[in-house]
C-alpha positions in Angstrom: 0.0 0.0 0.0 1.4 3.3 -1.1 0.1 6.3 0.9 0.9 10.0 1.8 -0.4 12.7 4.0 -0.5 16.5 4.0 -2.0 19.1 6.3 -2.5 19.9 10.0 -5.3 19.6 12.6 -5.3 23.4 13.1 -8.5 25.4 12.8 -9.3 26.3 9.1 -7.0 23.6 7.8 -7.4 19.9 6.8 -5.5 16.7 6.7 -5.6 14.9 3.4 -4.5 11.2 3.3 -4.1 9.4 0.0 -3.8 5.7 -0.7 -3.0 4.5 -4.2 -5.5 1.9 -5.5 -5.1 -0.7 -8.2 -6.0 0.3 -11.7 -9.7 0.0 -12.2 -10.6 0.5 -8.5 -11.7 4.1 -9.1 -11.9 7.0 -6.6 -13.0 6.6 -3.0 -13.5 9.7 -0.9 -14.1 9.8 2.9 -14.9 13.1 4.5 -14.8 13.8 8.3 -15.9 17.4 9.0 -18.0 19.3 11.5 -19.6 21.0 8.5 -20.0 17.9 6.3 -23.8 18.2 6.2 -23.5 21.8 4.8 -20.3 21.6 2.7 -19.5 17.9 2.2 -20.7 17.9 -1.4 -18.6 21.0 -2.1 -15.5 19.5 -0.5 -16.0 16.3 -2.6 -16.4 18.4 -5.8 -13.2 20.3 -5.0 -11.3 17.0 -4.5 -12.7 15.5 -7.7 -11.8 18.6 -9.7 -8.1 18.4 -8.6 -8.0 14.7 -9.3 -9.4 15.3 -12.8 -6.9 18.0 -13.5 -4.1 15.6 -12.5 -5.6 12.7 -14.5 -5.8 10.6 -11.3 -8.5 7.9 -11.3 -7.4 5.2 -8.8 -7.0 6.6 -5.3 -8.6 6.6 -1.9 -8.8 10.1 -0.4 -9.5 10.7 3.3 -10.2 14.2 4.4 -10.2 15.3 8.0 -11.6 18.9 7.7 -11.4 21.6 10.2 -13.4 24.1 8.2 -10.7 24.6 5.6 -11.4 26.9 2.6 -11.2 25.6 -1.0 -7.6 26.9 -1.6 -6.4 25.0 1.5 -8.1 21.8 0.5 -6.6 22.1 -3.0 -3.1 22.9 -1.7 -3.1 20.0 0.8 -4.4 17.6 -1.9 -1.8 18.7 -4.4 1.0 18.3 -1.8 -0.3 14.8 -0.9 -0.4 13.8 -4.6 3.2 15.1 -5.1 4.4 13.3 -2.0 2.9 10.1 -3.4 4.7 10.6 -6.7 1.7 12.0 -8.6 2.5 10.3 -11.9 2.1 6.8 -10.2 -1.6 7.6 -9.6 -2.4 8.5 -13.2 -4.9 6.4 -15.1 
């Protein structure tokens, strides 16, 4: 199992954990957030947008959100992808 992590537990930040999946397994997203009911769909859309931009289609994403804004979620996800060796996750 290849995995990576980026972020902190500070307020207005998030922790993004990635796990590479086998080709054909698709994308799995788990979100833990105090505002999941209100913004869970938006967080998921932001994650999917970044994964699409990077042509990544086989990964498990775990988000522990502390009310992070979009740019923070994007930055943490980009960092986790780079730490995992982004090209290894591509379709």
